[in-house]
C-alpha positions, 0 to 999 in steps of 0.5 A, spaced: 364 979 223 369 979 217 370 973 213 377 972 216 375 973 223 370 967 224 370 963 230 373 956 229 368 953 233 363 956 229 366 954 223 368 947 224 364 945 230 357 943 227 351 943 222 351 950 222 356 954 218 356 962 218 361 967 215 361 974 212 363 974 205 370 978 205 370 985 203 372 986 195 369 979 193 365 981 187 358 979 185 357 972 183 351 966 184 350 964 191 351 956 189 358 958 185 360 962 191 359 956 196 363 951 192 369 956 192 368 957 199 367 950 202 370 946 196 370 939 199 362 940 200 359 935 195 355 937 190 349 932 192 350 935 199 349 942 197 344 941 192 340 937 198 341 944 202 338 948 197 332 943 196 331 943 204 331 951 204 337 951 209 341 956 205 341 963 207 343 970 205 343 976 210 338 971 214 333 970 208 332 963 205 335 964 198 335 960 191 342 958 188 342 963 183 341 969 187 347 974 187 352 975 193 358 979 194 362 982 199 359 984 206 353 979 205 352 974 211 352 967 208 349 961 213 348 954 211 345 948 215 348 942 213 349 935 216 356 934 220 362 936 216 369 933 216 373 939 217 379 935 221 386 936 221 390 930 220 397 931 223 403 927 222 408 931 227 408 937 231 413 939 236 411 946 238 415 949 232 414 945 226 408 942 224 407 936 218 400 935 216 396 931 210 392 936 205 386 933 202 386 933 195 381 938 193 382 943 199 386 949 197 392 951 202 389 958 202 384 963 200 384 965 192 386 971 189 379 974 190 379 972 198 374 967 197 376 961 202 372 959 208 375 952 208 382 952 207 388 948 209 391 954 213 385 956 216 384 948 219 391 949 221 390 956 225 384 953 228 388 949 232 395 953 232 394 960 232 399 964 228 402 958 224 404 959 217 405 955 211 413 953 209 411 951 202 404 950 198 401 945 194 396 946 188 389 945 191 388 938 187 394 935 190 394 932 196 399 929 201 404 932 206 405 939 208 409 943 213 408 949 217 412 953 222 409 955 229 414 960 231 418 966 227 424 962 228 422 956 225 418 960 219 424 964 217 429 958 217 424 953 214 423 958 208 430 958 207 431 951 207 425 950 201 428 956 197 435 952 198 433 945 196 434 943 203 428 939 203 427 933 199 420 932 196 417 925 193 411 925 190 407 919 187 402 919 181 399 915 175 401 917 168 398 915 162 402 911 157 409 908 159 416 911 160 421 907 156 426 906 161 424 904 169 427 910 171 431 917 169 432 924 170 428 929 165 432 936 164 428 942 160 426 949 161 420 952 163 416 958 161 411 961 166 405 964 163 402 968 169 396 971 165 394 964 163 395 961 169 399 955 166 407 953 164 410 951 158 416 946 157 421 947 152 428 943 151 433 949 150 434 956 154 430 962 152 429 969 155 424 968 161 425 960 161 428 957 168 431 950 168 427 944 171 430 937 173 425 932 175 427 925 177 422 919 176 422 912 177 416 907 175 413 903 180 408 899 177 402 898 172 396 901 174 390 902 169 391 905 163 398 907 165 403 907 170 404 908 178 411 913 178 415 916 183 417 923 182 422 928 185 422 935 183 430 937 184 427 944 182 421 946 185 417 950 179 410 952 178 406 946 175 413 942 174 411 935 175 404 936 171 407 940 165 414 936 165 411 929 164 406 931 159 411 934 155 414 927 154 407 924 152 405 922 159 400 926 162 398 925 169 391 922 170 386 927 172 390 933 170 385 937 165 390 943 164 396 939 161 393 932 160 388 928 156 381 930 158 378 924 155 382 919 159 380 923 165 373 922 165 375 915 168 377 918 174 375 924 179 381 929 181 388 929 179 392 923 181 398 926 184 400 926 191 406 929 195 408 922 199 414 924 203 418 930 205 425 929 208 430 934 211 437 935 208 443 938 212 442 946 212 437 951 215 433 946 219 439 942 221 435 939 228 430 935 223 436 933 218 434 926 216 427 926 219 422 924 214 415 926 214 410 920 210 403 920 208 401 914 204 397 916 197 390 913 196 389 907 193 388 909 186 389 902 184 382 901 186 379 905 181 380 900 176 377 893 178 381 889 172 388 890 175 
């Protein structure tokens, strides 16, 4: 069986995880491959599996550094893992779920990804398709379509900014005002997989608009509510960093030294509300998922 055709009951149902590495995946160490294929399996659990010799490639027990590639069969025997899907709303046409932080929405550019949000969704709703995406490090509300009509209209709604998304994040430092609107331009560097914010228009730059509101002091910074009026790649992370307030846990645009105090990016898509437009039957409906208790990270608060 090919990697994309794994029986969901086998993948998600017990202590044994088995799949075929997708064709075209280049050779890499087994431990690195498993960490990419199942990103929410903890390092300690994976180390223990190797110590107990509970990891096999092509039916042979293997060390972490053995090389695997497309076509190999990988089998892991692990304690019960949580591959559940937290559903917020489902009416047979539109689905709202909670994406865990650290879980990619889909396979990566090389086709690696046995545990992704889309695979979890399709295990319960075959044929479902994503209406938008969140970075792997970002958690929170995500919408999917369960039929073709809702898919096309939903994609149109997001493209025309008819879905109002609200995020919460912890930023370093303090904004000088309790709320405001940031307006600048964004340059995308696809090769480097990052973006750069500039103040003035220039060739290739697209306008970005971000609303922010300070909610409270948290640890070394502030808990803020962020609303991307424009939905550009890495907009919230790059825009806040440009103004001297990088998101805590963001190693790409932020402060790596400060990030040592947390594990993961403190960014969460808290709600999505349907505005008048292509998904008119859901107008005014708000899908909400509460963010983690980040304040608990700093006992001094």
